[in-house]
ChimeraX commands (.cxc) that place a marker at each C-alpha (Angstrom):
marker #1 position -8.45,57.13,22.41 radius 0.5
marker #1 position -6.90,59.64,24.78 radius 0.5
marker #1 position -6.77,58.66,28.42 radius 0.5
marker #1 position -6.75,60.78,31.53 radius 0.5
marker #1 position -3.61,60.88,33.66 radius 0.5
marker #1 position -4.00,59.34,37.09 radius 0.5
marker #1 position -1.63,60.20,39.91 radius 0.5
marker #1 position -1.46,57.63,42.68 radius 0.5
marker #1 position 1.09,57.43,45.46 radius 0.5
marker #1 position 3.34,59.92,43.71 radius 0.5
marker #1 position 3.60,57.82,40.56 radius 0.5
marker #1 position 2.13,58.56,37.13 radius 0.5
marker #1 position -0.32,56.07,35.63 radius 0.5
marker #1 position -2.71,56.27,32.70 radius 0.5
marker #1 position -6.33,55.79,33.65 radius 0.5
marker #1 position -8.60,53.49,31.68 radius 0.5
marker #1 position -11.26,56.21,31.68 radius 0.5
marker #1 position -11.17,57.97,28.34 radius 0.5
marker #1 position -11.19,61.74,28.29 radius 0.5
marker #1 position -14.74,62.43,27.26 radius 0.5
marker #1 position -17.37,64.97,28.07 radius 0.5
marker #1 position -19.50,63.79,30.96 radius 0.5
marker #1 position -23.18,64.44,30.36 radius 0.5
marker #1 position -24.68,65.55,33.70 radius 0.5
marker #1 position -28.13,64.57,32.39 radius 0.5
marker #1 position -27.17,60.89,32.11 radius 0.5
marker #1 position -27.05,58.43,34.98 radius 0.5
marker #1 position -23.43,57.33,35.55 radius 0.5
marker #1 position -24.60,53.78,36.32 radius 0.5
marker #1 position -27.01,52.91,33.50 radius 0.5
marker #1 position -26.49,55.75,31.00 radius 0.5
marker #1 position -30.18,56.65,30.85 radius 0.5
marker #1 position -31.60,60.13,31.44 radius 0.5
marker #1 position -31.45,60.97,35.15 radius 0.5
marker #1 position -34.22,63.61,35.02 radius 0.5
marker #1 position -32.14,65.99,37.14 radius 0.5
marker #1 position -33.65,69.46,36.79 radius 0.5
marker #1 position -30.47,71.14,37.98 radius 0.5
marker #1 position -28.39,69.40,35.32 radius 0.5
marker #1 position -30.96,70.16,32.64 radius 0.5
marker #1 position -31.04,73.83,33.58 radius 0.5
marker #1 position -29.00,75.91,31.17 radius 0.5
marker #1 position -26.40,78.14,32.75 radius 0.5
marker #1 position -27.53,81.14,30.74 radius 0.5
marker #1 position -31.20,80.76,31.63 radius 0.5
marker #1 position -32.61,83.60,33.75 radius 0.5
marker #1 position -35.19,81.36,35.44 radius 0.5
marker #1 position -34.22,79.78,38.78 radius 0.5
marker #1 position -33.78,76.04,39.07 radius 0.5
marker #1 position -36.79,74.40,40.65 radius 0.5
marker #1 position -36.25,71.79,43.31 radius 0.5
marker #1 position -35.24,68.49,41.78 radius 0.5
marker #1 position -36.20,65.00,42.90 radius 0.5
marker #1 position -32.53,64.24,43.58 radius 0.5
marker #1 position -32.29,66.96,46.24 radius 0.5
marker #1 position -34.84,65.16,48.41 radius 0.5
marker #1 position -33.57,61.63,47.67 radius 0.5
marker #1 position -31.26,59.70,49.98 radius 0.5
marker #1 position -28.42,57.99,48.13 radius 0.5
marker #1 position -26.89,55.22,50.28 radius 0.5
marker #1 position -23.07,55.09,50.41 radius 0.5
marker #1 position -23.19,51.58,48.92 radius 0.5
marker #1 position -24.91,52.98,45.83 radius 0.5
marker #1 position -22.61,56.01,45.56 radius 0.5
marker #1 position -19.62,53.67,45.72 radius 0.5
marker #1 position -20.77,52.14,42.41 radius 0.5
marker #1 position -20.33,55.44,40.55 radius 0.5
marker #1 position -17.10,55.49,38.53 radius 0.5
marker #1 position -14.68,58.04,40.07 radius 0.5
marker #1 position -14.63,60.17,36.92 radius 0.5
marker #1 position -18.40,60.72,37.28 radius 0.5
marker #1 position -18.52,61.42,41.02 radius 0.5
marker #1 position -20.26,64.74,41.76 radius 0.5
marker #1 position -20.73,65.35,38.03 radius 0.5
marker #1 position -23.91,63.41,37.19 radius 0.5
marker #1 position -26.88,62.26,39.28 radius 0.5
marker #1 position -27.90,58.64,39.64 radius 0.5
marker #1 position -31.34,58.12,38.09 radius 0.5
marker #1 position -34.48,57.19,40.02 radius 0.5
marker #1 position -34.58,53.73,38.42 radius 0.5
marker #1 position -31.08,52.88,39.68 radius 0.5
marker #1 position -31.90,54.31,43.11 radius 0.5
marker #1 position -35.11,52.23,43.33 radius 0.5
marker #1 position -33.34,49.13,42.04 radius 0.5
marker #1 position -30.68,49.53,44.74 radius 0.5
marker #1 position -33.32,50.09,47.43 radius 0.5
marker #1 position -35.19,46.96,46.30 radius 0.5
marker #1 position -32.05,44.85,46.38 radius 0.5
marker #1 position -31.22,46.19,49.86 radius 0.5
marker #1 position -34.73,45.24,51.05 radius 0.5
marker #1 position -34.23,41.68,49.83 radius 0.5
marker #1 position -30.83,41.27,51.47 radius 0.5
marker link #1:1,2 radius 0.2
marker link #1:2,3 radius 0.2
marker link #1:3,4 radius 0.2
marker link #1:4,5 radius 0.2
marker link #1:5,6 radius 0.2
marker link #1:6,7 radius 0.2
marker link #1:7,8 radius 0.2
marker link #1:8,9 radius 0.2
marker link #1:9,10 radius 0.2
marker link #1:10,11 radius 0.2
marker link #1:11,12 radius 0.2
marker link #1:12,13 radius 0.2
marker link #1:13,14 radius 0.2
marker link #1:14,15 radius 0.2
marker link #1:15,16 radius 0.2
marker link #1:16,17 radius 0.2
marker link #1:17,18 radius 0.2
marker link #1:18,19 radius 0.2
marker link #1:19,20 radius 0.2
marker link #1:20,21 radius 0.2
marker link #1:21,22 radius 0.2
marker link #1:22,23 radius 0.2
marker link #1:23,24 radius 0.2
marker link #1:24,25 radius 0.2
marker link #1:25,26 radius 0.2
marker link #1:26,27 radius 0.2
marker link #1:27,28 radius 0.2
marker link #1:28,29 radius 0.2
marker link #1:29,30 radius 0.2
marker link #1:30,31 radius 0.2
marker link #1:31,32 radius 0.2
marker link #1:32,33 radius 0.2
marker link #1:33,34 radius 0.2
marker link #1:34,35 radius 0.2
marker link #1:35,36 radius 0.2
marker link #1:36,37 radius 0.2
marker link #1:37,38 radius 0.2
marker link #1:38,39 radius 0.2
marker link #1:39,40 radius 0.2
marker link #1:40,41 radius 0.2
marker link #1:41,42 radius 0.2
marker link #1:42,43 radius 0.2
marker link #1:43,44 radius 0.2
marker link #1:44,45 radius 0.2
marker link #1:45,46 radius 0.2
marker link #1:46,47 radius 0.2
marker link #1:47,48 radius 0.2
marker link #1:48,49 radius 0.2
marker link #1:49,50 radius 0.2
marker link #1:50,51 radius 0.2
marker link #1:51,52 radius 0.2
marker link #1:52,53 radius 0.2
marker link #1:53,54 radius 0.2
marker link #1:54,55 radius 0.2
marker link #1:55,56 radius 0.2
marker link #1:56,57 radius 0.2
marker link #1:57,58 radius 0.2
marker link #1:58,59 radius 0.2
marker link #1:59,60 radius 0.2
marker link #1:60,61 radius 0.2
marker link #1:61,62 radius 0.2
marker link #1:62,63 radius 0.2
marker link #1:63,64 radius 0.2
marker link #1:64,65 radius 0.2
marker link #1:65,66 radius 0.2
marker link #1:66,67 radius 0.2
marker link #1:67,68 radius 0.2
marker link #1:68,69 radius 0.2
marker link #1:69,70 radius 0.2
marker link #1:70,71 radius 0.2
marker link #1:71,72 radius 0.2
marker link #1:72,73 radius 0.2
marker link #1:73,74 radius 0.2
marker link #1:74,75 radius 0.2
marker link #1:75,76 radius 0.2
marker link #1:76,77 radius 0.2
marker link #1:77,78 radius 0.2
marker link #1:78,79 radius 0.2
marker link #1:79,80 radius 0.2
marker link #1:80,81 radius 0.2
marker link #1:81,82 radius 0.2
marker link #1:82,83 radius 0.2
marker link #1:83,84 radius 0.2
marker link #1:84,85 radius 0.2
marker link #1:85,86 radius 0.2
marker link #1:86,87 radius 0.2
marker link #1:87,88 radius 0.2
marker link #1:88,89 radius 0.2
marker link #1:89,90 radius 0.2
marker link #1:90,91 radius 0.2
marker link #1:91,92 radius 0.2
view
């Protein structure tokens, strides 16, 4: 498979992330549907995007750090992963 180039410290490396289309409707952590209304909204749709659950949610930095770099700011974490992280933080 093709790989994405990765530039670090002025040197050229090949990333292990394959060049693939990122589905903004899939959670980057578990791969399940993230139920993000903004991602599901079609660009050509005349209707405005309604507020999504993810706009009101608080995503801790420790959870965001688990998102692979290629997916950062491209796909929302799903509610199940958010709740799982919150539950594990409550236990710790």
